[in-house]
N, C-alpha and C positions, 0 to 999 in steps of 0.2 A: 270742671272748671265755671265758677262760676259769671253770672255777667259783666261786673265789677273786671273780675280778673281778665276775662276776655276781650274788655273793650280795653285795658291795657293793652295786651298780650298786642291786640291790630294797633294800639296806637304805635305804639315801639315798632313793629313792622312799618310801619308807613317811615317813620322816622330813618331807620335803621337802609330802607331801601333810596332813601333821599342822602343820606350820609355815603354811600356805596357807590349814588352816582356824581359824585362831587361837592355837594351841599351840604358842609356842617357847621350851619347855625340854628340855634332854635330858642329864640324868646332872648336874643341878642349875645347867648354864649358859645364857645365853640363845641362840640358835642362828637363823642367818636363812639365807636362801639365797643364795648369789653364785652370778652368772649370768654364764659367758665364753665366749670362745670360741675351738674347741682351736686351738691355736698351728699345727697342721700339717694337720688337716683341715680348717678352718673352721667344724667344727660346733658346734652352744651346746651349751654343758656347762650342768650344775645341780648345786652344790655346798651339801650344808650344813655352815655354817662358824661356830663358838661365833663369839662379837664381846662385846665390852667398852665402854663408853661412852665417849667422847673429845668429852666437849661434849653441847651439846645435838642436835646435826643429823651426829654424827660418830662413827665406830665402828671400833674396835679389830680385827683380826684377826692371829693368830698363824697361820704356815708350819711347821708343826712335822711333819706328812708319817709320824709315826710315830718320829721322833727320825734315821731313816738319811737321809735324804736331805727338799728340798723337795718338799711335793706339786704333783701336775700342775694342780692350780687355782693354783699361783700363777707358774708356767711360763705358763699360758694367760692371765693377768689382765695379768701384763707385757708379753708379746706383745700383748695388745690391750686396751691400757687405756680406751681408748676407746668399747668396745663392753661395756662393765661394766653389770651392775646388780644391786641387792641385793631381795631379797622379805622385809620385815618381817613376822612375825605378821597373819595377815589385809589384808597391804597388797598391790596390786600390786606389779610392777616399777620399781625408782626408776632411772636414772642416776646413776653414781656416778665420782668421779675418785679412783684408787688413788696414795696415794706409800706408798714404802716406808720408814719411818723408820731413822736411825743416830746415831749421836755422841750427844747430852744428850737427845737429843728420843724414842731409842726407848727409851734408860737409862728418864727418866719414863714412859713409858706402859707399858713391861717393870714396871716398879712397880706402876701400877695393875691391871695383867694377875697379876703373879703374887702380889698382894696378894685379887685376888679368887678364885684359884684356885690355892694353891700347889702343887699337883699339877702344874702346869703349869712352873714353878720348876724343879724335882725331878726331872721327863723333860728339862731344856734342864740340868741342871747334870750330868747322865748322858749328854750327844751332845756328841761332837769337835765339831759344827757348831752355831752361830749361828742360832736359829730366827728367820727375816726378821721383821718386827710390820709391820703395813700399815695405813695410815688409810685410810677408805673417806670422801668425803664427796658430798654431791649436788651433781648438775653440772648 
């Protein structure tokens, strides 16, 4: 693992500990832990991800990946959707079903996301790719 990946891993681990302790905010956004399985390695992966409400028991997550490409967690999630779980602040893992949104459904979700966090919409405008929006619902 390169130094920058190691640094990111350490930062994610710190944030995951905070979420598990019941503190689910980062940079003014609600954050959950998305548990996936590596698409090639088969190893468990834990990623803190900002989420947005999608009803009483559903969460929207955006695969922005810093703008240049879809993040690894997105590829892992889509490769093994049946193994996905989320951890909300202070709560243990909950199995979820992910569904990538498209068309009108994505547009409606994007409106919720961009109103809650205008900077995400700003990043999207600067990117050549469309950020995937995934709806997570309890399984």
